[in-house]
C-alpha positions as CSV (number, residue, x, y, z in Angstrom):
1,M,1.0,17.8,-14.2
2,T,-1.9,15.4,-13.9
3,A,-0.1,12.9,-16.2
4,I,3.0,13.1,-14.0
5,Y,0.9,12.3,-10.9
6,W,-0.5,9.3,-12.7
7,M,2.9,8.1,-13.8
8,V,4.6,8.6,-10.4
9,T,1.8,6.9,-8.5
10,L,1.5,4.0,-10.8
11,T,5.3,3.5,-10.9
12,S,5.7,3.8,-7.2
13,A,2.9,1.3,-6.6
14,L,4.3,-1.2,-9.0
15,I,7.8,-0.9,-7.4
16,V,6.3,-1.6,-4.0
17,Q,4.4,-4.6,-5.2
18,A,7.4,-6.0,-7.0
19,G,9.5,-5.4,-3.9
20,T,6.9,-7.1,-1.8
21,Y,6.9,-10.1,-4.1
22,L,10.7,-10.4,-3.9
23,I,10.8,-10.1,-0.1
24,S,8.0,-12.6,0.3
25,R,10.3,-15.3,-1.2
26,L,13.0,-14.8,1.4
27,R,13.3,-17.1,4.4
28,R,12.1,-15.7,7.7
29,K,15.7,-15.0,8.9
30,F,16.7,-13.1,5.8
31,F,13.3,-11.4,5.7
32,L,13.7,-10.0,9.2
33,I,17.3,-8.9,8.6
34,S,16.3,-7.1,5.3
35,A,13.3,-5.4,6.9
36,L,15.4,-4.3,10.0
37,V,18.2,-2.8,7.8
38,V,15.7,-0.9,5.7
39,I,13.9,0.5,8.8
40,L,17.1,1.5,10.4
41,V,18.3,3.3,7.3
42,Y,14.9,5.0,7.0
43,G,15.0,6.0,10.7
44,G,18.5,7.4,10.2
45,L,17.3,9.7,7.5
46,F,14.8,11.1,10.0
47,L,17.6,11.8,12.5
48,L,20.1,13.1,10.0
49,G,17.6,15.0,7.9
50,P,16.4,14.2,4.4
51,R,18.7,14.4,1.4
52,H,18.0,14.7,-2.3
53,W,14.3,14.0,-3.1
54,L,15.3,11.0,-5.2
55,I,17.1,9.5,-2.3
56,T,14.2,10.1,0.1
57,N,11.7,8.7,-2.5
58,W,13.6,5.5,-2.7
59,A,13.8,5.4,1.1
60,V,10.1,5.8,1.3
61,L,9.5,3.0,-1.2
62,A,11.9,0.6,0.6
63,A,10.4,1.4,4.0
64,A,6.9,0.8,2.7
65,V,7.9,-2.6,1.4
66,A,9.6,-3.5,4.7
67,V,6.9,-2.3,7.0
68,G,4.0,-3.4,4.8
69,S,5.5,-6.9,4.4
70,A,6.0,-7.2,8.1
71,I,2.4,-6.4,8.7
72,G,1.2,-8.7,5.8
73,R,3.2,-11.5,7.4
74,L,0.8,-11.3,10.4
75,L,-2.3,-11.5,8.3
76,K,-2.8,-15.3,7.9
77,S,-6.4,-15.6,7.0
78,P,-9.2,-13.7,5.2
79,P,-10.9,-12.8,8.5
80,S,-7.8,-11.1,9.8
81,L,-7.5,-9.4,6.4
82,Y,-11.0,-8.0,6.7
83,S,-10.4,-6.8,10.3
84,F,-7.1,-5.1,9.4
85,G,-8.6,-3.5,6.3
86,L,-11.4,-2.0,8.3
87,A,-9.1,-0.7,11.0
88,A,-6.7,0.8,8.5
89,S,-9.5,2.5,6.6
90,V,-11.0,4.1,9.7
91,A,-7.6,5.3,10.8
92,D,-6.9,6.8,7.4
93,V,-10.3,8.7,7.3
94,L,-9.7,10.1,10.8
95,S,-6.1,11.1,9.9
96,Y,-7.3,12.8,6.8
97,T,-10.2,14.7,8.4
98,R,-8.7,15.7,11.7
99,G,-5.4,14.0,12.3
100,V,-1.8,14.2,11.1
101,T,-2.6,14.1,7.4
102,F,-5.1,17.0,7.9
103,W,-2.5,19.0,9.8
104,L,0.1,18.5,7.1
105,L,-2.2,19.4,4.2
106,S,-4.1,22.3,5.9
107,D,-1.0,24.2,7.1
108,P,0.7,25.9,4.2
109,R,4.0,26.1,6.2
110,Q,4.3,22.3,6.1
111,E,4.9,22.5,2.3
112,A,8.4,23.6,3.1
113,N,8.9,21.0,5.9
114,P,11.8,18.8,4.7
115,L,10.5,15.9,6.7
116,L,7.4,15.8,4.5
117,S,9.6,14.2,1.9
118,L,10.2,11.2,4.2
119,L,6.4,10.7,4.6
120,T,5.5,10.8,0.9
121,I,6.7,10.2,-2.6
122,S,7.3,13.8,-3.6
123,L,8.3,15.8,-6.6
124,P,10.1,19.2,-6.7
125,A,7.9,22.2,-7.4
126,Q,9.5,25.6,-7.3
127,D,11.0,26.1,-3.8
128,S,9.2,23.1,-2.1
129,L,8.3,19.5,-2.6
130,Q,4.9,18.5,-3.9
131,P,3.6,15.3,-2.2
132,V,2.1,12.7,-4.6
133,V,1.3,9.6,-2.6
134,G,1.8,8.9,1.1
135,I,3.9,6.2,2.7
136,G,0.9,5.0,4.6
137,D,-1.0,4.2,1.3
138,L,2.1,2.3,0.1
139,I,2.4,0.4,3.3
140,I,-1.1,-0.8,3.1
141,L,-0.6,-1.8,-0.5
142,A,2.4,-3.8,0.4
143,A,0.7,-5.4,3.4
144,L,-2.3,-6.6,1.3
145,T,0.0,-7.8,-1.5
146,F,2.1,-9.8,1.0
147,A,-1.0,-11.2,2.7
148,F,-2.5,-12.4,-0.6
149,L,0.8,-14.1,-1.6
150,R,1.1,-15.7,1.8
151,M,-2.4,-17.1,1.6
152,G,-1.8,-18.5,-1.9
153,Y,-3.8,-16.0,-3.8
154,R,-1.5,-15.3,-6.8
155,S,-3.9,-14.5,-9.6
156,P,-2.9,-11.2,-11.3
157,G,-6.5,-9.8,-11.0
158,L,-6.4,-10.2,-7.2
159,I,-2.8,-9.0,-6.7
160,L,-3.5,-5.9,-8.8
161,A,-6.8,-5.1,-7.1
162,P,-5.3,-2.9,-4.4
163,L,-3.4,-1.0,-7.1
164,A,-6.6,-0.4,-8.9
165,G,-8.1,1.0,-5.7
166,L,-5.2,3.4,-5.3
167,M,-5.5,4.6,-8.9
168,A,-9.3,5.1,-8.3
169,A,-8.5,7.2,-5.3
170,L,-6.1,9.3,-7.3
171,L,-8.7,9.8,-10.0
172,I,-11.2,11.1,-7.5
173,G,-8.6,13.1,-5.5
174,L,-7.4,15.0,-8.6
175,R,-11.0,16.0,-9.3
176,I,-12.0,17.1,-5.9
177,G,-8.7,18.3,-4.5
178,G,-7.6,15.2,-2.5
179,I,-9.1,12.3,-0.7
180,F,-8.1,9.5,1.6
181,A,-6.8,6.5,-0.4
182,I,-6.6,3.6,2.0
183,P,-10.4,2.8,2.0
184,F,-10.2,2.6,-1.8
185,I,-7.2,0.3,-1.7
186,V,-8.7,-1.9,1.0
187,G,-12.2,-1.9,-0.6
188,A,-10.9,-3.0,-4.0
189,A,-8.7,-5.7,-2.5
190,L,-11.5,-7.1,-0.3
191,I,-14.1,-7.0,-3.0
192,A,-11.7,-8.9,-5.3
193,L,-11.0,-11.4,-2.5
194,R,-14.7,-12.0,-1.9
195,V,-15.3,-12.6,-5.6
196,R,-12.4,-15.0,-5.6
197,Q,-13.8,-16.9,-2.6
198,Q,-17.2,-17.1,-4.1
199,R,-15.9,-18.4,-7.4
200,G,-13.8,-21.0,-5.5
201,S,-16.9,-22.1,-3.5
202,A,-19.0,-22.4,-6.7
203,T,-16.2,-24.5,-8.4
204,E,-16.0,-26.7,-5.4
205,A,-19.7,-27.2,-5.3
206,Q,-19.7,-28.2,-9.0
207,R,-17.0,-30.7,-8.4
208,T,-19.0,-32.2,-5.5
209,Q,-22.1,-32.5,-7.6
210,R,-20.2,-34.3,-10.3
211,T,-18.6,-36.7,-7.8
212,D,-21.9,-37.5,-6.2
213,G,-23.3,-38.3,-9.7
214,F,-21.0,-41.4,-10.0
215,P,-22.2,-44.7,-8.6
């Protein structure tokens, strides 16, 4: 079962990042139309009730890309990224310890709640669905990916840093019985961004020294 968790989480995250990359290349008009259509369809599933778990999983992935990309479009500088990351991390910790996430995980009756499939990537397990990764985690992953692309940071190491944070959270969560993932996603992304900025500053300083050395 652990291997399945790893595979599903990794595949879901890669699909979200690939979808975010594709939607980031759309013009603003087409971007807004695409995001609106996805959100309306996702909202329709809430009103009509969830369908087969495969359908709801794809709906969760599409909604995460749409909402996350819309958020990432608003993050236009590293300072805004740091502020957003901090706020998202605090909100996730509070939700996990005493909020909606805590309520869903602590109440055994919620395992049979069909709407849970619209809030997580889930897998069938006996008579209920077993949540694997939450839509909130995937939204943050999409938002950070879109923001990096928008700011011109396209190195694979930086783009994949949030994914590494998600997998680290999964590793710890499987060992201790669950944990909030967004602080790991954000932490990995911001550390990678900081390293990238420092390397850029060091390179620029070296170029300046070389230039100053010429008569």
